[in-house]
N, C-alpha and C positions, 0 to 999 in steps of 0.2 A: 877834736873832728879825729873820731876814728879811721884807720889808717884803710887805707882799700883791698887791700886783700881781708879785713875784719872783717868789716863792713860785709862783703861776698858772703864773709861764714856768717857770718852775725846774719842774711837774710836767706842763707837757705838755710839753717839749720830751724829756725821759726819757718818757714816754709812746709819743710818736712814735721813739726812737731807739730803742725795746725794741721797738715792731713790727716796724718795718722791718728789724733786724737778723733778729729770729727768724723773718721770712717770710724771707728769705734761707735762714738755716739751716736750715727745715725744711724747703723748697724742693729744698738739699741733699743730706738726709737722706732724702726721699721719692726724687730723685730714684739717690744712691747706695743707697740698702738699702731703699728701698718701702716703711721705715716713717714713719707721721704722725706728728708734733712729738710729742705725746699720746705713741706708744705707745712714739717713743722715752725718755720721759722717765719712764713708768712703769718701761724695764728697766734704762736709768739706775736708778731706787729700790731698782731690786732688788738691779741687782750690789750698788752703794754700800752701801745699809743692811743687809739681809739678803742676804746670796748662800744658804743655807738654803734664805730664804721670809719672809717677809711673812701675819700672817694679813688676810684682805678690808680690815677694820677698820684696821688701823695702815697697810696702803697708800693707801687712799686719802683718811685726813690726811695722807701725807706728802705728796701729790699736789697737796692743796688738790681734789679729787671728793667729790661726796655721791657716799652709795656706791652709787646708781643709773651715776652715770656711770662711777666705778669696775667695777662690774661688765659693762658692758657694753666696754667699752673691755677689761679680762679677758678676754669670752667670744671679742670677736679674737682676739686674743693667745694665747688655747689654741688658736681652730680655724688658726691661723698653723703651730703648733708647735713659738712659743717662752714659749711659761709652762704649766706643770702645775698644775690645781687640787689638794687631799689634804686629810682628816681631819684636824686637829689629834691629839696626841696626848693630849695634856693634856683637851682639850675636846671632847670628837666629832662635838659643834654647831659647831665653829669652823670656813673655809674656807681654808685657809693658800695661797697662789700662792708657786709659788718658777720658776727660769728650767731652762728646760730645754736641751742640750745645744748646739739647735741655733742657742735664745735664748744664751746663754753666748756662742758664736762668731760670730752675728750685730752684738748689743750692742756688743761688745770691738773689732771692725771700724771701725762706725758713730762709735762714742764714738773711738777713733785720727782719723777722717779732722775731727771735729768740732772736736779739740786743735789739731788743723792749723790749721782753717778762722778760729776761735775769733784764735789766732797771727797769722796773715795779713789777719783783717780788721779787730780788735777792737783785737789789739795794738799798732796805730799809732795806736789814737785816746787810748790814756790813754797819759801821761809815765813815768818811774820816781817819780818822785818826787809825782805826782798819786795814786797805786795809794795809800800806806797810806790816806788822807783819802777814799779813793772806800774803798775797802775797807770802813772805820769806817762808812762815810754806807750803807750795802748793808746792815752788816748791823743797823745798829739797825731799818730797814725792813722789811728783813725779820721782825724780830722787834716788829712795832709791831701792836698786838691794838686796833684801835683799836675803842671803844664798851667796854671792858673798864676804862675810869677815870673812864669815866663816869656 
């Protein structure tokens, strides 16, 4: 187990590094593709998880957003013409969100730029020897559900 000081230092450094890199990547995405970081993230989820669409509740869970925040985000993406809403066939009350052709083209272009940026900026920060351990740690961290075991 890590000592308390080491645990706090690791946490602090992870937050600082994540924020700095996210600010850089979000600014690049905004400058080159006109998307906010949240919009980019939502379009990525739609492209990766369900190219044919996701219900609003599933989209908000994937984004770790409240339903209200996800709805506001989707409203803006609809206005921009990147996603569309429709009623699901199985449950006419549920709303499904899917990429439009313009959204699919935009996210493919933005994603290609982001991957190139990741290779150029983030790639040099991790050696090949470190990568498996860091990926295993990141998976544990992403899967953590604080409070569930309490």
